C-alpha positions as CSV (number, residue, x, y, z in Angstrom):
1,X,5.0,2.2,0.1
2,X,6.2,0.2,3.2
3,X,7.9,-2.8,2.0
4,X,11.2,-4.5,3.4
5,X,12.0,-5.3,-0.1
6,X,13.5,-2.4,-2.2
7,X,12.7,-4.4,-5.3
8,X,9.1,-4.0,-5.0
9,X,9.8,-0.3,-5.6
10,X,10.8,-0.8,-9.0
11,X,7.5,-1.8,-10.1
12,X,5.9,1.3,-8.6
13,X,8.8,3.4,-10.3
14,X,8.3,1.8,-13.7
15,X,4.5,2.2,-13.3
16,X,4.8,6.0,-12.7
17,X,6.7,6.3,-15.6
18,X,3.7,4.7,-17.7
19,X,1.0,6.3,-15.8
20,X,2.4,10.1,-15.8
21,X,0.6,12.0,-13.3
22,X,-1.3,9.6,-12.1
23,X,0.6,9.3,-8.6
24,X,3.9,9.9,-6.8
25,X,5.9,7.1,-5.0
26,X,7.7,7.3,-1.8
27,X,9.5,4.0,-0.3
28,X,10.1,3.1,3.4
29,X,11.4,-0.1,4.5
30,X,10.5,0.2,8.2
31,X,7.0,0.7,9.8
32,X,8.4,3.4,12.4
33,X,9.8,5.3,9.4
34,X,6.6,4.5,7.5
35,X,4.4,6.0,10.4
36,X,6.3,9.1,10.3
37,X,5.7,9.6,6.4
38,X,2.2,8.9,6.9
39,X,1.6,11.4,9.6
40,X,3.8,13.8,7.7
41,X,2.5,13.4,4.2
42,X,-1.0,12.5,4.7
43,X,-1.0,10.3,1.7
44,X,-4.2,9.2,0.1
45,X,-3.0,5.7,-0.5
46,X,-0.5,3.3,1.2
47,X,0.8,0.1,0.1
48,X,1.6,-2.1,2.9
49,X,3.4,-5.4,2.7
50,X,2.1,-8.0,5.2
51,X,5.2,-10.0,6.0
52,X,7.3,-7.1,7.7
53,X,10.2,-8.1,9.8
54,X,10.1,-6.0,12.9
55,X,6.0,-5.6,12.7
56,X,3.7,-7.5,10.5
57,X,1.6,-5.4,8.2
58,X,-1.7,-6.3,9.8
59,X,-0.5,-5.3,13.3
60,X,0.8,-1.9,11.9
61,X,-2.5,-1.4,10.1
62,X,-4.4,-2.0,13.8
63,X,-1.9,0.6,15.4
64,X,-2.4,3.2,12.7
65,X,-6.3,2.9,12.8
66,X,-6.2,3.1,16.4
67,X,-4.2,6.4,16.3
68,X,-7.3,8.2,14.6
69,X,-4.8,10.3,12.8
70,X,-5.0,8.5,9.6
71,X,-8.7,8.2,8.9
72,X,-8.8,9.4,5.5
73,X,-5.9,7.1,4.2
74,X,-6.4,4.3,2.4
75,X,-4.1,1.3,3.1
76,X,-3.8,-1.7,0.8
77,X,-2.2,-4.9,2.4
78,X,-0.2,-7.0,-0.1
79,X,2.1,-9.9,-0.3
80,X,3.4,-12.7,-2.6
81,X,1.1,-14.9,-1.6
82,X,-2.4,-14.0,-0.2
83,X,-4.7,-16.4,1.3
84,X,-8.8,-15.8,1.6
85,X,-7.9,-15.7,5.6
86,X,-5.3,-13.1,4.8
87,X,-7.7,-11.1,2.8
88,X,-10.7,-11.3,5.2
89,X,-8.5,-10.4,8.1
90,X,-6.9,-7.3,6.4
91,X,-10.5,-5.8,5.6
92,X,-11.6,-6.7,9.1
93,X,-8.7,-4.3,10.2
94,X,-9.9,-1.7,8.0
95,X,-7.7,-2.2,5.2
96,X,-9.4,-0.7,1.9
97,X,-8.2,-3.8,-0.1
98,X,-5.6,-6.9,0.3
99,X,-3.9,-8.0,-2.9
100,X,-1.4,-10.4,-4.2
101,X,1.6,-8.6,-5.8
102,X,1.6,-9.2,-9.7
103,X,4.5,-10.8,-11.3
104,X,3.9,-9.3,-14.7
105,X,4.1,-5.5,-15.0
106,X,1.2,-4.8,-17.4
107,X,-0.8,-6.8,-14.7
108,X,0.7,-4.3,-12.1
109,X,-0.3,-1.4,-13.8
110,X,-3.5,-2.9,-14.4
111,X,-4.1,-3.3,-10.6
112,X,-2.9,0.3,-9.9
113,X,-5.4,1.8,-12.5
114,X,-8.3,-0.5,-10.9
115,X,-7.3,0.7,-7.6
116,X,-7.4,4.3,-8.5
117,X,-10.7,3.8,-9.9
118,X,-12.0,2.1,-6.8
119,X,-10.7,5.2,-5.0
120,X,-12.8,7.4,-7.4
121,X,-10.1,9.8,-8.7
122,X,-6.7,9.2,-10.4
123,X,-4.6,9.0,-7.5
124,X,-2.3,12.2,-6.4
125,X,0.0,11.1,-3.6
126,X,1.1,7.6,-2.6
């Protein structure tokens, strides 16, 4: 997970407890650190905030795709508010999905379960 708001990590940590064995989660607040982690860990799925301070999520996604080193990694762009144009842009840049951050924890767990199903497995690394 790459997000400049550490509070977002709480949802992932709580969901990890509710869905044991489904995924592990790492948190980074900066895209530079995020790129290093992605290259080192080669996770299955990365959640990337659209509105990052140094480099916007879609720009980082384009950079990531251009490297060619992360072809098998699915990136989900997300934000508190997602417009139709945000979603179209994210998908055109190669995002696996583009979602709005759920407010309710139960909705968040459901969203994760749907994403894992869409991936075709339970999810192992994130």
